[in-house]
Steps between C-alpha positions, in 0.01 A plus 500: 500500500152639570177365375158669474238407762140622470308559821169667579488761779187665610448873434575611855828312490600644165412852625724452808776360299489784255502765780794326677688470167460871433637590849788261435561641151472148352280336243228289660629193340848558654355560841287184474809296400682638803212416733484139373885448543504662835193308612656170402818592685302601814317167487839322488657725766218616730729716715611714207301796361592760235546867552571805297778742593730754362732236349207292359276208595661234710435198712458572867442290816157544642476710819871599516557790263802302373558413144610142413825635354583669826448180694705293262784756509497479879509124490801512267665758723461249792656209321173345389379470855126575484461489886770771542343708225155466672640629833688786326182599302284441807254291306384137565722230347204372305484826303865478421450141378206623283732754340760230434231282345387785275865563405532129413222544254601846351872541554567715201237752604636527854865507395408793264352693793809435709728615220303814447518582870873440504546733202277776664702464817824529326377814303367658823831438678696645206284813502548535878875455471514761219294739705733461794803556286342809342412650836816406676315285754 
């Protein structure tokens, strides 16, 4: 359930928010809500930031270029061993632990990203296989 919250922003902040909202094709109110939610999450998980990409906006580990869902999928692929996943991903163990912590707080979000990636991979593999069959490769 959402509740209204009235806040005062100075003119310069409102102008910047409006400009950013237009570029993002979002109402300013929606963008402000996203910023508040993401800001709270980043306060709780200081090694996590948010990034836009072709598939949408997602949680990402600072300084690695790796999305949290990618790290969690790798941890799962390695029997839950964060140290092995860190070595495989070539990132510090502390960053993998930060991803695990974020996952603990937002498992449905990360599970959805993992599922979407698995579906995309299956579709791409199916298209590749069909292409091979069609070309006799």
